[in-house]
N, C-alpha and C positions, 0 to 999 in steps of 0.2 A: 411512486413517482407519477407526476402529472403527465397525462397523455401528450400535452402540447410540447413538453420538453423532449419526449421520445421522438416525436414526429420530426422536429427540426434536425435531430441528429442523423436522420436518414439522408439529409442533404450531403452529409460528410462521409458516411460509410455506406457502401453498397452491401450486397448479399454476403453471407457467411460461406466459408469454404467447408463443405461437409464431405465426408468420405463417399466415394462413388461406389464402393463395394465392401462387403464384409469378408474378413479374413479369419479362417479357422486355424488357430495355432495353440501350442502347448503353453500353459501358464507356468512361469518360472516359480511361482509360489506353491500352487496346488499340484502341479504336474499333470493336470487334466486338460483336455482339449476344450476350447471355448471360443466364442465369436468375439472378434475385435474389429474396430472401425478402420484400423490401419495395420499394415504389417510392421514387424519390429524395425525393419530397415527404414520404413517410412516414418516411424515414430522418432528415430534418431535424427533424421533429416529435419523433421518439423521442429524438434527441440532446438537444434542448432540454429535454424532460421529465426525462431522466436527469441532465442537468447540474444542474438545480435541486436534485435529491436529493443528488447528490455534494457540492455546495457546502454544503448544509445539514448533511450528516452528517460530512464530513471537514474542512471549514473551509479557507479560503484563507490563505496565508502573508501576514501583515500588513506588506508592504513594497511600496508603490505604485511606487517607482522600479524595483525588481527586476521586478515584474509587467509594467510598461510596456516594460522592456528585452526580456523574453522575447517579448512580443507583437510588438514591432518586428522582431525576428529572424524570427519565424514569418511575419509579413506579407511580409518580404523573400523568403522561400522561395516563398510563394504566387505571387509575380509570375512565376516561371519554372515553376511546377507545371502539372500537367495541367488545372487549373481556369482557366488564363489563357493558352491558346495559340490560335493561329489556327484550328485544327481542333477546338477544344473544343466539344462539343454545347451548344446554347444553354441547356439547363436547368442546366448546371453552371457556366456562365460567372460569374465574379466572386462565387462563393459566399463569404458572410461566415463567417470562422472565429473561434472563441473560444479563446484560449490562457490557461491558468491555472497558477499555482504553488500546489500543495496544501501545507498545513502538516503534512507527514508526514516522519519520519526515514527511512522505507523508501526504498530505491533503486528508483525506479519511474517509468515513463512509459507512458501509454496514450492511446488515442483512442476517441471514440464516433462513431457514424454522424452524418453531416450537418455535420461541421466543428467538433468539440470535442476539443482536445488538452490533456493534462495532464502536467506534470512535477512531481515532489516536490522539496522542499528537500533531501531526502536524496540524490536524484540529482544535483542541482546541486553539492552538496559534493564529489562524486566526479569532477567534470569539471575540466579544467585550462585550458580556453580556449574561445573562441567557436566555433571550427571544430568541436570535438567536440559542442557543444550543437546546432549546425546539423544535423549528421548525425542526431542523435536526433530533433529536431523534424521533419526531412525524412522520417525513417522513419515517424513517426506520421501525418504528412500523407499519406504513401503508402498507409497502411492505409485512410484515408478515401477517397482518390482511387480506389483499386482496389475499394472497397466490399467489403472482405473480410468484415466482419461480416454483411452482407446475403447474401453468397455462402454463408457457412457456414449461415446460417439457412435457406436454400433446400435445403441438402443434408443436414442432420442435425437430429435432435431431441436437444437437450442433456439429458442425464440429470439428473433433479431431485436425486437423492441425491448425485450427484457434485458438483453446484454447492453444495448446502447443506452437505455434509460439508466441502468446502474452505472454506466461509464460516465455519464454527465456529472454525477455527484461523487463518483468513486465510492458509493456507499457500501455495497455488499462485501467487497474484498479489501477495502482500505487502499486501493489504488486510485489514481487521480483521473478525473474526466478529461482534463486538458491533454494529458499525455495519451490516454487510451484512444482518443480520437485520431492520434497520429500513427498508431501502429496498424498492422494489417488486420483484416477481419479474422484471419486464422489465429493470430496471437490473441486478439480480443476474445475469441471463442474459448480458447484455452484458459485465459485468466479468469473468466466468469463462468466457466463450466461448473455446475453444481454436482459434487459427488453425493452419493447416497449416504444415509446414516450407516449402512452396513459397510460401505467403502471406508468411512472414517473409523469405524470400530476395528476394521481389519488393519488399517494403518496404525492405529493405537497399539494393537496386539504386536505388530511387527516392530514398531519402535521400541517397545518394552523388551521384546525378544532379543533384538540385536544388541541393545544396551546391556541387558543382563548377561548375555553370552560373553561380553567383553569385560565383565566384572564391575560395571557401574551400578550404583544404587538407583535402579530404575524408578522406584517408588517416589523419588525426588520430583519426578515429572508432574506429580499431582499438585505441587505447590505452584507451578506455573499456571495450571488451569484454574486454581483458586484466584490467582492474580487477574486472569482474564475475566472471571466473573465480577471481580471488584471494579475493573475498568468499565464493564458493561453497566453495573449498578450506578457507578458515578456519572456516566454520560447519559444514562436513561435511554441508550440506543443499543442496537445490536453490536456484538463484539466485532471490532474492526478487522481482526485477522481471520475470522471464520464465517463462512456462509451460514444461512439460516438452516440448511440441511444438516449441519454438524450436530452431534450429540451435545446436550447441555453441558457446560463446563463443570457444573456440580456433579453430574453423572460421571464424568471422566475423572474428577478428583477422587471419586470412590473406586472406580474400576481399575485405574492404573496401579495402585498398591496391590490390589487383588491379583492382577496379572503378574506383577513382580514376584509376589509370594509363590505363585505357581512355578515360576522358573527356579526360585530358591529351593522349593521342595524337590526339584529335579536335579539338584546338585550344583546349581550355578550360584556361587558365592558372590554377593553384590556388596562390595565394600568401598568402591572408589567414588568419591564425591568431588574432590579437587576444587574447593571453593577458593583457596588462596590463589592458585594459578589463574583461574578464570577471572577473578576480580582484578588482578593485576593487569590482565590483558585488556580489560575495558576501562581501566583508569585513564582518564583524559579523553575518553570518547565523547563526541558531540552528543548533546541531549536535546530533544525537541526540535522545533523548526530552526533552520539556520537563518538568523535575522539579516545576515548579509544578502540573502536572496529574497528578502521581503518579509514584512510582518505588519499586522494591524495593531494600532493602539489608539484608543479613544475615538473611534469612528473614522480613522484615516489609515490607508494602506501606504506604507513607506517601503522603498527599495533603496537601501544605502549604496549598493554597488553601482546602480544606474542613476542614482540621485534624483528620483522622481517620487511623487506622491499623488494620491487621488482619494476623494472621500468615499467611504463605505456607508450606504444608506442605512438608516435605523431599521432593525429587524432583518437584515441580510447577514447570512453566514459567509465567511470568507474561506475558500478552499485554495490554498496557495501551492502550486506545483511548478515543476521545472519549466514547462512550456506554456502555462496559462495560469491566470488567477480567475477563479470563478466565484461570483457572488450570487447567492441563492436566497430568496426570501423564505420566511417560515412556512408559508402555504405551498412552497415549491411550484408556484405557477408563474414565476418571473425570474429570469436569469440574465446576468450580465457577465460576459466572458471577455477578459482582457488578455491580449497577447501581442507579441512583436510580429509584424509582417515583414519577413525578410525578402519577399519577392517583389515588393513595390518600391518605387523611388520617390513617391510623393503621397500625401494623404488622399488626394483625389483619385490617383491611380489605384490605391488600396481599396477605396470604397467602390469604384467602378468595377474592379475585378470581382467583387462579391455580387454586385447588381447584374453583371453580365451572365451569371449562371442561369442555366435553364430552370424555368419554374419560378423565377423571382420577378415580381411585378413592382416596378419602382413607383412610389407615390409622390415623393418630392426629394430634392437634394439642394444643398447650399454650402457656402463656405462657412467655416467655423473658426472662431477665435477663442482659444483656451488660455487665459492669463497671458496673452501676448504671443502664444505659439500658434503657428499656422496649422489649420485643420480643415477637414471636410466632413459633411454629415449628410445622411440620407435615411429615408424611411421606405420600407417595402413590405409587400405581402408575399407570403409563400402559401400556395394552395396545396393541401395534401388531402388524402382520403379522410383523415380524422377531423378536418376543418382547416381554417385559415389562421396562420400566424402572422403577426405584425412585428417587424424587426426594425430597430433603430441601430444603424451602423455609423460609427464615427471613427476617424483616423486623425492622428496628430503627429507632427514632425517635431522631434526633440532629441538633442544629443546625438545626432547621426543615425537615429532609428525612426522607423514608422511604427507607432503604437496604435492598436486598433481595439475599439470597444464594440462588441456585438451584444445587443440587448434585445430580448424578445419575450413575448407572451402571446396569448390568444388575441385575435383581432377584437373580440368583444371586451377584453379587459385592458386593451392598450391605453385608453384614455386615463385609466386609473393609475397607470405606471409611467406615463409619458414624462411627467415632470421629474420623477425619480431617475429615469433613464438618462434624461438630459443633464441632470446635475453632476453625474459622475465624470464624463469626459470634460465638461466645462469647468470642473474643479481640478483638473489635472494641472500640476505645477512642479517646479523643481524643489528639491530639499535643500535648505540652508542651515538647518539646526545641526551643529557639530556633534552633539551627543548622539544623534541618529546616524549621521554619516560615519561616525567612528565606532558604532556598536559592534560587539564581538559575540560569537556564539556561546551558548551555555555548554559547559562540559561537566562530565561526572568526575568528581574527586572521591577516590576510595580511601577512607580513613578508618582508624580504630576508634571505638568509643572511649573517650577519656575517663569516663566514670560509669558506674551503674546508675541508670536513671531512666525515666520515661523517654520514649522516642521523641516526643514533642519538646522535651527539655534539652535534648541533645542537638536538635536541628533548628537552625534559626528560622523564624517565621518571616524574615525579610528575604524572601526568595526572588530570584530574577525572573523576568519575562512572564509575570503572572502565574508562575508555577505554584500550586497549592501544597500545603503540608501533607494533605491526604495523598496527592500524586507521588510525593517523595516516599511516603510510607508504603505505597503499593509497589514501587520499584524495588524497595527493600524487603518486600514480602513480610511486613509486620503491620501491626495496628498502631494508630497514632498514640494511643495511651499505653502501649505495651512497654514493659520494663526491659531495657536492653542491658546486657551484662557488659561490664568493663572489658575492653579488648575485642569486642565483636566488630566485624566489618560493617561499615556504613557507606552507602553511595549517596553523595551530596551534590546537587547541582550548584555550580559556581560560575560566575561570569566576570571576566577581567574588564 
C-alpha cells in the first residue's frame, strides 16, 4: 500500500484502542495460565460492541431459514467444544455464541472475542456440504476458545498505518475500506488483527476436533482450502478470506485429512456429510455482487436503485461497498472515493465541511456543473509527517441526496491525475437505460446433472454479470474439464 493512501486515512481515524493492562487467566483450551490483553468479561463486551457495528455497516443476509440453519450447526459444535466440557472453567461454561451470515460476496469467515462468529454468503457459495461448513465454523469457534485475539493484544501493538492502509482497499481481510473507515478503531483493530501461523494451526486442529466429535467427515474441509487456493491462483492476489500470516491453503489441504484421521483412530466415526440438505439450503442464494446496489460495466459504474452513473477511469479498480465506492489505480497511488453525504444539505456545504477540518489548506474552490446537476468543487493540501497530499473534493446534488467524490494523491503527482480526478464527478449523470434500471441479482440454482458429461458441457458459457466458467467450476469444487456423473449436484448462477 502506498504511503500517501495510508496518511490520508489518519484524517479519518485516530489512535487504536489497546489494552491498558495484561490479565493472567486460565485458557479454556489448554487449562494453563497465560497472559491475555483483556479479561474474559472484557472480551465479551468488546465482541458485543463490535458486533453491533459490523451488523450496521455490512448488513445481514436476509434469509432467516439459512441464518437459523448456520446457528443450529454452530450450536451443535459448541456442545463438544471447550466451552462445554467437564473441566471447563466456570467463567467459560455455556457461553452464548452468536452466529451470523453477512450479506457479502467475499469468501470470508471470522470471529470476534466473546463468542461472535461470521460467515459470508460468498463463503457459503463455495462450500459443497455441511461437513465443510462445520470445519469452518469449528475453526472460528476455536479462535474464540483459544482467545487468540486477546493473546495477540497482549503481545503486540498493531501498527495504525498497517490497519488503516489495509482498510482503504479492504485487501488483507476481504472487508471494505469504505465501511471500515466508519467503524470504531477498536473494531478495525480486531478485524485486521493478524493471528500467528500457530494460532491458525491450533484453530484448524480445534475445527477438525469439534467436527469429528459430532460425527462429521472432517476431512471434507480440505476441499474448501483447495478452492481457496484456486481463487488465489485465478486472481493472482492473496486469498481474500485469509491474512498473509495464515498457513498456505495447500498445506492445510494436506493437514486437515491427517488431523481427521487422528480422531478416527481414537474411535470417532466420521460419516456425516449432508450434501443434499446443505445445497438445498443455499438454493436461490444471491451470488456475487448485488447489481441493485451498484456495478461496473464497460468503464461505467451504475447504481440502479438510486438511478445514477459515473465513469470509471481506465486502469482503475472498482471496490463497491455498502457505504462507499472506491476507485484505485494499478499503482495504488491515486484514489477516488464516492459516498453519500447525509450530513450536508447542499454541495457547497458538503465541500466546506471537509475544507474546515484542521490541517486542510484550501487551494481553490468553485461551482461545478455535472450534466446539468448543481455541484461544488475544491482542491486542498493536507500536510502530514510523510509528506503533502493534494485532494480534489466535489459534491453534487441529485435525487434528494448529496453525493461526494474525494480524490487524492501526493502533491507531486497531482498534476498527473488532475484531469482523471475531474472527469469522474463531471461525468456523473442519471441512468435512463431500462435494462440497467431493471437488472436483478444473480442467484445460485442447485440442479442435478442431466447426463454424464464434462462440466464445461453441462454449464452454459453464456453466464450473467461477467461470471466465468472457471469461477463456476471453483464454487462446484470441480475442474472445468472434469467428467460429472449424471445426477450429481451442480450450483449454477442464473439471472432473471
